[in-house]
C-alpha positions in Angstrom: 91.9 156.3 107.5 89.3 153.8 108.8 90.8 150.4 109.3 88.4 147.4 109.3 90.4 144.4 110.4 87.9 141.5 109.8 90.3 138.9 111.2 90.1 140.5 114.7 86.7 138.7 115.1 86.7 134.9 115.2 85.0 133.6 112.1 85.4 131.1 109.2 87.6 133.7 107.6 90.5 132.6 109.9 90.4 129.1 108.4 90.9 130.6 104.9 93.8 132.7 106.1 95.4 129.7 107.8 95.2 127.7 104.6 96.7 130.3 102.4 99.6 130.7 104.8 100.2 126.9 105.3 103.1 126.0 103.0 101.7 122.5 102.4 98.2 123.5 101.6 99.2 126.5 99.5 100.9 124.2 97.0 97.4 123.5 95.7 97.1 126.6 93.5 93.4 126.0 92.8 92.6 126.0 96.5 94.8 129.0 97.0 92.9 131.0 94.4 89.5 129.9 95.8 90.5 130.9 99.3 91.5 134.4 98.1 88.2 134.6 96.2 86.3 133.6 99.4 88.0 136.4 101.3 87.0 138.8 98.5 83.4 137.8 99.1 83.7 138.3 102.8 85.3 141.8 102.4 82.6 142.7 99.9 79.9 141.6 102.3 81.3 143.6 105.2 81.9 146.7 103.0 78.3 146.5 101.7 76.9 147.4 105.1 78.3 150.9 104.7 76.8 151.7 101.3 73.8 154.0 100.9 70.5 152.3 100.7 67.0 153.3 99.6 63.5 151.8 99.7 62.3 149.9 96.6 59.2 148.0 96.0 59.7 144.4 94.7 56.8 142.6 93.1 56.5 138.9 93.8 54.0 136.4 92.3 51.9 136.9 95.4 52.2 140.6 96.2 54.8 143.3 96.9 57.5 143.9 99.4 59.4 147.1 100.3 63.1 146.4 100.6 66.2 148.4 101.4 68.6 148.1 98.4 72.0 149.5 97.8 72.2 152.3 95.3 75.7 153.5 94.4 78.1 153.6 91.5 80.9 151.2 92.2 84.2 150.6 90.4 86.5 147.7 91.3 90.1 148.0 90.2 92.5 145.1 90.8 96.3 145.1 90.6 97.5 142.5 88.2 98.1 139.6 88.5 97.8 138.7 92.2 94.6 140.7 92.5 92.5 138.6 90.1 91.2 136.0 92.5 90.3 138.7 95.0 88.6 140.6 92.1 86.5 137.6 91.3 85.3 137.3 94.9 84.1 140.9 94.9 82.4 140.4 91.6 80.5 137.4 93.1 78.7 139.8 95.4 78.6 143.1 93.5 77.1 141.9 90.2 76.7 145.3 88.6 80.1 146.8 89.6 82.2 148.4 86.9 85.7 147.0 86.4 89.2 148.4 86.0 92.6 146.7 85.8 96.1 148.0 86.3 99.6 146.5 86.5 102.0 147.6 89.2 105.2 145.8 90.0 108.6 146.2 91.7 111.5 147.1 89.5 114.6 145.9 91.5 117.7 148.1 91.3 121.3 146.9 91.4 121.6 148.0 95.1 118.5 146.0 96.1 116.2 148.9 96.3 113.1 149.1 94.1 110.6 151.5 92.6 107.1 150.8 91.5 106.3 150.6 87.7 102.7 151.1 86.5 102.2 150.1 82.9 98.9 148.5 81.8 95.8 150.5 82.7 92.1 150.0 81.6 89.4 151.8 83.5 86.0 153.5 83.2 85.5 157.0 84.5 86.0 157.2 88.3 84.6 160.6 88.8 82.3 160.8 91.9 82.1 157.0 92.1 83.0 154.6 94.9 86.4 153.0 94.1 87.4 149.6 95.5 91.2 149.0 95.0 92.0 145.4 95.5 95.5 143.9 96.1 96.0 140.8 98.3 99.3 141.8 99.8 99.7 145.2 101.4 103.5 145.1 102.1 105.2 148.5 101.8 102.1 150.2 100.5 104.0 151.9 97.6 102.1 149.9 94.9 98.7 151.0 96.2 99.7 154.6 96.4 101.3 154.6 92.9 98.2 152.8 91.6 95.8 155.3 93.1 97.8 158.2 91.7 97.7 156.7 88.2 93.9 156.1 88.5 93.2 159.8 89.2 93.8 160.4 85.4 90.3 158.9 85.0 88.6 161.1 87.6 88.4 161.6 91.3 86.3 159.0 93.2 84.1 160.3 96.0 85.2 157.4 98.2 88.2 155.0 98.3 88.1 151.5 99.7 91.2 149.3 99.8 90.6 145.5 99.9 93.6 143.4 101.1 94.2 140.0 102.5 97.4 140.4 104.5 99.0 143.8 105.4 101.9 145.0 107.4 101.7 147.7 110.0 104.4 149.6 108.1 102.5 149.4 104.8 99.3 150.5 106.5 101.0 153.5 108.0 102.4 154.4 104.6 99.0 154.4 102.8 97.4 156.2 105.7 99.9 159.0 105.1 99.6 159.2 101.3 96.0 158.3 100.5 92.9 160.5 101.3 92.2 160.7 105.0 88.7 159.2 104.7 90.0 156.1 103.0 88.6 152.8 104.2 90.9 149.7 104.5 89.1 146.4 104.6 91.6 143.7 105.5 91.6 140.1 106.5 94.6 140.1 108.8 97.7 142.3 109.8 101.3 141.2 110.3 103.8 143.2 112.2 107.0 142.8 110.2 108.6 143.4 106.8 111.8 141.8 105.6 114.8 143.9 104.4 113.4 143.4 100.9 109.9 144.6 101.7 108.1 141.3 102.1 105.6 140.6 104.8 106.7 138.3 107.7 105.3 135.8 108.3 103.0 136.6 105.4 102.6 133.8 102.9 105.1 134.3 100.1 104.4 135.6 96.6 100.6 135.6 96.1 100.8 135.9 92.3 103.1 132.9 92.0 101.1 130.8 94.4 97.9 131.6 92.4 99.2 131.4 88.9 102.7 129.8 88.9 106.3 131.0 88.9 107.3 133.9 86.6 110.7 134.6 85.0 
């Protein structure tokens, strides 16, 4: 797996990461959503540098200009509901991308363990396309793997790119083991620890709740 840790380089991205972590600033759900959206834009921009390009002639009012433009079939799939602001950020940069949505959540067992349930799923064909799978929090990695396996019912993509905001080293190791070996991970920052219940430490809390409010 190819890991692109964008937060390793000093940039304005680190300001957005600091704000979504800060428990006083993150109380503003609109700002939280906007910061996640901004990070989707940054990840999309960085990933765009690796797409195939070809020369096209653009006609202006005063002449023509040969430009290098991206030419590839892209599908963006977000994991509901936390993935929606990240999804919007990617859409802001990839205007013509196709869209897919899937629900994946933890079903907690009586002993405290959990399994991943995938229920709602809407997607175009993925066959031979570049798939971007977006989920802000890469904790254990089990949701991403379960989601990818469910998506294969709609075809096998020729490339898989994971977009995440915060990931754990354990979760990254898990997806590296269970996803295609040439998968690209585009991530804003990486934390070292998981709690006993599989939450990232220091992380930021529940991204879905912070973006859209508490759930039952």
